[in-house]
N, C-alpha and C positions, 0 to 999 in steps of 0.2 A: 288392774285398770289400765286405761290407755296412757295415763301419765307415767305409770311404771314402765310400760313397754317403751315409751318414748325415751325415758331416762336410761333404760338399758341400752337402747340403740345408740343414743348420744354418747354414753360412756364407752361402749365398744368402739365407736367411730373415733373418739378422741384418743383412746389408748392405742389402738392400732395405727392411727394417723401419726402419733408421736413416734412410735416404734419404727415404722417403715420410713418416715421422713428422716429420722436419725441415721438409719442405715444408708439411705440415699445420700445424705449429707457427708457421711464418712466415705462413701464411694467416690463422690465428686471431689472431696478434699484430697484423696490419694491419687487422683489423675495428674499426670505430668503434661502440661500444655506444650504443644510443639511450636506455637507462635503466639503473637499478641492476640489474634482473633480467638484462638483456643482458650487463652487465659481469661479473656473477657467472658466467654460463655461458661467457663468453669465457675467464675464468680457469680454469674447470673443464675446458674442452676443451684449453687449453694444458697443464694438469696431466696430462691423459690422455696427450697426445702425449709429454711429457717422461718420464712413467712408462714408456711403451712403448719409448722410446729406451733407457732404463736396462735394461729387460728384454732387449732385443736385445744390448746390450753384455754383459749378465750371462751370455749364452750362451757366452762365450769358454772357460770351463773344459770345457764339454761338447764344443765344437769341438776344443779341444786334445787331449782324451782320445780323440776319434774318429780323429784323424790320427796319434796316437802308436803306436808299434809294440807296446807292452805294454798299451794301453788305460788307462794311468794318467795321462799328461800331466804337466805340471810342478807341478800343485797337489797331486798325490797324496803327495808327500813331506811335506806339512804337513797333517795331519788337521784341525786347527782351521780352517785356511784353506779346506779342501775342504768341511767341514760348514758353515762360515759362508757360503760362496758359495752353497751350496744353499739355506740358510735365507733369505738375502737375495733370491735369485731367487724363491722361493716367496712371500715377503712382498710383493715388487714385483708379482707376478702377481695376488695377492689384492687389493692396493690398486687395480690397474687395473680389476678386476672391479667393485669398489665404486664407483669413479669413473664407470664407464660406466653403472652402475645409476642413479646420481644424475642422469646426463644425460637419463634418460627423463622427467624432470620439466620439461624444456624444451618449453614449449607452442608456441614460435615455429617449431618444426620440423614441426608438424602442419598 
C-alpha cells in the first residue's frame, strides 16, 4: 500500500540521513581552523549536521504511523507527545534552515 511505500521511503531517508550526517560531522570535527572565522564556521557546520541528525531521528513517529495497521502508531495514545513531537520536528527543521542560511556568509567556499 501507499503507507508502506511512504514508511520505506521515510526509513531509508532517516537511516541514510543519520549515516551521512555522522560522516559530515566527523569530517568537520577533524578540520583545523586557521583563524577565528574558520573556527566559527567549523562550529556552524557541525551544528548543521547535528541538527540534521536530530531531524532524521525525529521522523520516528511518522515512520511508526506509516507501518502501523491503523495509521496511529504508538504515539497516538498520547496526544501531548504526538503534538510535542510534531512541534519539535518543525522547530528542528526551521533551525536547520536558519543555520544553513548563516553558512552562506562563509567566503572561504567561494
